[in-house]
C-alpha positions in Angstrom: -49.0 32.1 28.1 -50.8 29.3 26.2 -52.9 26.6 28.0 -53.8 23.6 25.9 -56.3 21.1 27.3 -56.8 17.8 25.4 -54.8 18.3 22.3 -54.5 15.6 19.6 -51.1 14.3 18.3 -49.9 15.9 15.1 -50.9 14.2 11.8 -48.2 12.1 10.2 -47.5 11.5 6.5 -48.5 8.2 5.0 -44.9 7.2 4.6 -44.0 7.5 8.3 -46.1 5.2 10.4 -45.6 4.2 14.0 -43.9 0.9 14.4 -46.3 -2.0 14.9 -46.2 -4.3 17.9 -43.4 -6.8 17.5 -41.3 -4.6 15.2 -37.6 -5.3 15.6 -34.7 -3.3 14.1 -31.9 -5.5 12.9 -28.6 -4.2 11.4 -27.5 -5.8 8.1 -24.8 -5.2 5.5 -25.6 -4.9 1.8 -23.4 -7.3 -0.1 -24.7 -7.2 -3.6 -27.4 -5.6 -5.9 -28.5 -7.2 -9.1 -31.2 -6.7 -11.7 -34.4 -8.8 -11.5 -34.6 -12.3 -13.0 -35.6 -12.7 -16.6 -37.2 -15.7 -18.2 -34.8 -18.5 -19.1 -36.1 -20.5 -22.0 -34.4 -23.8 -22.9 -33.9 -25.2 -26.4 -37.6 -26.2 -26.6 -38.7 -22.7 -25.8 -40.1 -23.8 -22.4 -39.1 -22.3 -19.1 -36.3 -24.3 -17.5 -37.0 -23.4 -13.9 -39.3 -25.5 -11.9 -41.0 -22.5 -10.2 -42.6 -19.8 -12.3 -40.6 -16.7 -11.2 -41.7 -13.2 -12.2 -39.7 -10.3 -10.6 -41.0 -6.7 -11.2 -39.3 -5.1 -14.2 -38.2 -2.1 -12.1 -37.2 -4.2 -9.1 -33.7 -5.0 -7.8 -32.6 -8.0 -5.9 -30.5 -7.2 -2.7 -28.3 -9.6 -0.9 -28.1 -8.7 2.8 -25.9 -10.2 5.6 -27.4 -9.9 9.1 -24.7 -9.4 11.6 -26.5 -11.3 14.4 -28.8 -14.1 13.1 -30.1 -14.8 16.6 -32.2 -11.6 16.3 -34.1 -13.0 13.3 -37.4 -14.8 13.9 -37.2 -18.6 13.9 -39.8 -18.9 11.2 -38.4 -16.1 9.0 -38.7 -18.4 5.9 -42.5 -18.8 6.4 -43.4 -15.7 4.4 -45.4 -14.3 7.4 -43.2 -11.2 7.7 -43.0 -7.9 5.9 -39.5 -6.3 5.7 -38.9 -2.5 5.6 -35.6 -1.1 4.6 -33.9 2.0 5.9 -30.7 3.1 4.3 -28.1 5.1 6.3 -25.0 6.5 4.6 -21.8 5.5 6.3 
C-alpha cells in the first residue's frame, strides 16, 4: 500500500503544453501545399509587389478550408492569434 500526500503533477515536455484559456479546436481540410514565395523582380530589377514579402526558405504555405467558419473568431484577420497545427492521418 502506498499513501501519497500532496504530490505534484508530472513534468511535461516543452512541446506539450496545456491549452491556454480561450483555446478552440477547429477542424479543417488541407487543400494545397506550395513552396514559399520568392522575390519577383520586374524588368527594372525592382520588386514588383507592393508589400515586401519574405517567407522562410524552409517554410511551406498551406491552404486550409475550415468546415464551419462560425467557429472562427470575428477578428481572425487582425493578427492577434497564434495558430497551432495538429495532423491526424485519415
